[in-house]
C-alpha angles and dihedrals in degrees: 000000000000107000112227090196091067093052104037115092120169090196098052107106089206090064096049096098097037097047092110090056088059091048092051091048091048095049089055102041110012110017089170115038139164127232111205090188091064100020089234132133113219121210112196112173123088097227092049093048091048090052093048092050089059095043103090091158093069104022131058130191091217093111098048089114099051124137122241086248129009112285118253112261093251090055092048091050092055094047089051088062089067131065131293118283092213096103099051104131093234104046109055137072133228132312092034091040095052102076091043092052092044093052096048094042090054091054091049098043119141090255093052092045094052088053089057096053098093092051093044089051091050092053093048092047092049092053096044091046086058093067108014093101094049098074094217136054146150099250090200093061100033102040121355096057102038099038101065089036092056091046096050094042089055094045092050092046101241117146112269089224087067094055097104092049092047091046090052092049091048091050090050090051091054091046090059088073097054129075097220097091125078124237094264092055091046091052089054090047091051092050090051093049092055088048087052091053093050092047092053092046090053090054093045089054090051091051090049088057097034113024119203137181096270138101094260090059090045091054092048091051095045102040107023108027095042104095092211091060104022099170115178117252087244088059093052095048095095096050094076089043090052091049093048099045095041093046094045110041096038094045091051093051092046093050093053090048091053092052091045091054091049090051092048092051112045092181089057090048090053092046094051093044089053093047115025087181086082093063094092089057090049090054092050093048091049088053089055100038098047109006112197089221101056094182144351130215131244131176123219115240091196140359108295139177121228122178090345094308122115113224114197127235117277092018121150110238129190117207101212104219090173090059096042091052089058097044108130090208088065104030128036113233090358095182091059119089102229124166090187098062111130094228094052093144097047095093126111094227091119095033121244142254120359093002098043106142109267089201093061094107094055091043091053090048093050093051096045093049097043093047092048092053096040094052091046096047100038110050123195093017112197142158119274107245116253093011104096120186114275116230120213120233113229138140099238106005121081132191149073124300097189130040120172114198138168134201142175110287113225110271093004137102119254112303111259113193092196096050094043094045 
């Protein structure tokens, strides 16, 4: 039998546009397969992934933040100069995970999120006003990257003047988990991540002395000052980093996917423009159709059988959300982008269960608001000829990082890139 594990390579640019063909083949013939190149077991069917996500006896989240391949020694030495990764929100299990999740979920409750809407709308309007009269823009650079960064920086309580530095540090953190950068670039990324940790620790210490109405102060109160939890500030340092990087990179990729689908389907664009109340469904379907997080790692605590395949103890396992979201046993016509599907919220785009994304309410708010304003301010949105969207290369993230579009400037004829130079 042809072994899919020998052929499938998430970091091969040539496989980027046929990844779903591999997933479909795997679900039929090898729903659980092993990649010797990356020493990773891939699980591809929705029902199997759902079972694994509930099986805390056999699977741990301790390897969520694992590189595609082991880091070079010089990178590992630099990272060891920072603080423990144990209390990242995404990579530990109950009971340690429970107070972290409770604290962040409380900050991102529906009530708290509704209270943020006016400010989120102001940030989106400010950014879109900066290019709406130009008639052409890279939405990645002008909106999708800065918008969620500005929102999360403000929520956390970091100075807005530091946004570019924080964004760079966050991008470097994400790049540590891909295999596309050379050792020199990874060394720089590791140095920047340790600087990121020290920066956050400095601000946590300040909030301990001088509390404010921001998320940093909230985390100090909930996780450090509470005598029943009493984590050190050094233990908390990765929670804001996790919130910022997860809420930034994934939101950017999702936003560009939503716009790309509207551009691919003019009838859908017209429908959503006519009824902005359909934008939330668009967001959910984009999370299913092309989830920014295409998979998440687990580690086996003991030998375990999944779909008739025995996975050994201490094995790295990737739960392939991208495949599960296209499983025809879970979704009818899964390869069709359909905002009217009855199970619109059944996707794994925000995870599920214990590790369901606590920032989902604010993410949904960001996307609804930004799309409402963009579609209103930029009529007849369309791709710039000869500038196709650029897809990022990453092991477990998926999406476009650049999206050049044009539109009709207010009071002007259609934008013509040749005529306008």
